[in-house]
C-alpha positions in Angstrom: 154.8 104.3 109.1 154.7 103.4 105.1 156.2 106.2 103.0 154.7 105.3 99.8 151.5 106.0 100.2 148.8 105.3 97.4 148.2 107.8 94.9 144.0 109.0 95.5 143.3 107.6 92.3 143.9 104.3 93.3 142.8 104.6 96.3 139.2 105.7 94.5 139.7 102.0 93.0 139.9 100.6 96.2 144.0 99.8 96.3 145.3 99.8 99.7 148.3 101.8 100.8 149.7 98.4 101.7 148.9 96.6 97.8 150.2 99.7 96.4 153.7 99.4 98.4 153.5 95.8 97.5 152.8 96.4 93.8 155.4 99.1 93.7 158.3 97.0 95.5 157.6 94.5 92.7 157.6 97.0 90.1 160.9 98.4 91.4 162.7 95.1 91.7 161.8 93.9 88.1 162.9 97.2 86.6 166.3 97.4 89.0 167.0 93.8 87.7 166.6 94.7 84.3 168.7 97.9 84.5 171.6 96.1 86.3 171.4 93.0 83.7 171.7 96.1 80.8 174.6 97.6 82.7 172.6 101.2 82.7 173.3 102.4 86.6 171.0 104.9 85.8 170.1 105.1 89.5 172.7 104.9 92.5 170.3 102.8 94.8 167.4 100.8 94.5 165.7 103.0 96.8 166.2 106.1 94.4 164.5 104.4 91.6 161.6 103.0 93.8 161.1 106.6 94.7 160.9 108.0 91.2 158.5 105.5 90.0 156.2 106.4 93.6 156.4 109.9 91.9 155.3 108.8 88.7 152.4 106.6 89.9 151.2 110.3 92.0 151.5 112.4 88.6 149.3 109.8 87.0 145.7 110.5 86.2 144.7 106.5 86.3 144.7 106.7 82.5 147.0 106.0 79.5 148.5 109.3 78.8 148.9 108.3 75.0 145.6 106.6 74.7 143.4 107.6 77.4 142.8 104.2 78.1 141.7 103.6 82.0 144.4 101.5 83.7 143.0 97.8 84.7 143.7 97.6 88.7 141.8 95.3 89.6 144.4 92.5 90.1 146.9 95.0 91.5 145.0 93.9 94.8 145.6 90.3 94.6 148.8 90.4 93.4 148.1 88.7 90.2 149.6 91.6 88.1 152.5 89.7 87.4 152.1 86.1 88.4 153.8 84.0 85.5 151.1 81.2 86.3 149.1 83.7 83.9 151.3 84.2 81.8 151.1 81.3 78.8 148.3 80.3 76.9 145.7 82.3 78.9 143.8 84.8 76.2 141.7 86.0 79.0 144.5 87.3 81.0 146.2 88.6 78.2 143.6 91.2 77.1 143.2 92.2 80.4 147.1 93.0 81.1 147.1 94.9 77.8 145.5 97.8 79.9 147.8 97.2 83.2 149.9 99.9 84.1 153.6 99.7 83.1 156.2 102.2 84.0 157.5 103.7 81.0 161.0 105.0 80.7 160.4 108.4 79.2 163.3 108.7 76.8 163.9 112.8 75.9 162.8 113.7 79.0 165.9 113.2 81.1 167.7 109.5 81.8 165.7 109.0 85.2 162.0 110.2 83.6 159.5 107.7 84.3 155.4 108.1 83.6 152.9 105.1 83.8 151.3 104.1 80.3 149.2 100.3 79.6 151.5 97.6 79.2 150.1 97.5 75.5 151.3 101.2 74.9 154.9 100.8 76.8 155.3 97.4 74.5 154.5 99.7 71.6 156.4 102.6 72.2 159.3 100.9 72.9 162.4 102.6 73.1 160.9 105.5 71.4 160.8 109.1 72.7 157.2 110.0 73.7 157.3 112.8 70.4 158.8 109.8 68.2 156.1 107.7 69.3 153.4 110.2 68.5 154.9 111.2 65.3 154.9 107.6 64.2 151.1 107.0 65.3 150.3 110.0 63.2 152.0 108.0 60.3 150.2 105.0 60.7 147.0 106.8 60.6 147.8 108.8 58.1 148.6 105.6 55.9 145.6 103.5 57.4 143.2 106.5 56.1 144.4 106.3 53.1 144.8 102.5 52.7 142.4 101.4 54.6 142.4 97.7 53.8 144.9 95.3 55.7 145.1 93.1 52.6 147.4 95.4 51.0 149.9 95.3 54.4 149.6 91.4 54.3 150.3 91.2 50.4 153.8 92.9 50.7 155.2 90.4 53.2 
């Protein structure tokens, strides 16, 4: 029996337990390889990491916690979510990929904390803690409200 059952928010979007388990395994393998390459050793075993990611998936609502964007999960069902064949030169795929779910290693909540957010948010947030990222977003919004023209930014470069 599969001990990694699909979260309800994914079941409502027609993702099966098997599709979820395959996606979770792919995500776990990817993050585990990165952890090993960086020499982090945050998790004692790959199983411990997988359980942490599984809990994060179940804690999610299906929406990015920072932007409120709904996760694009259609390709989670087809296995296309991380297909290298679609990563290069395909603007349509890149635009869809922005809203695909991504596990973010949440700094400031403990070394073993992960949450789901969109790939776009995860990329922008990078290594910041949630508080640092939100502060940055506020500063950007404040600056853009006072200086709405992008030409000013381009002129400085």
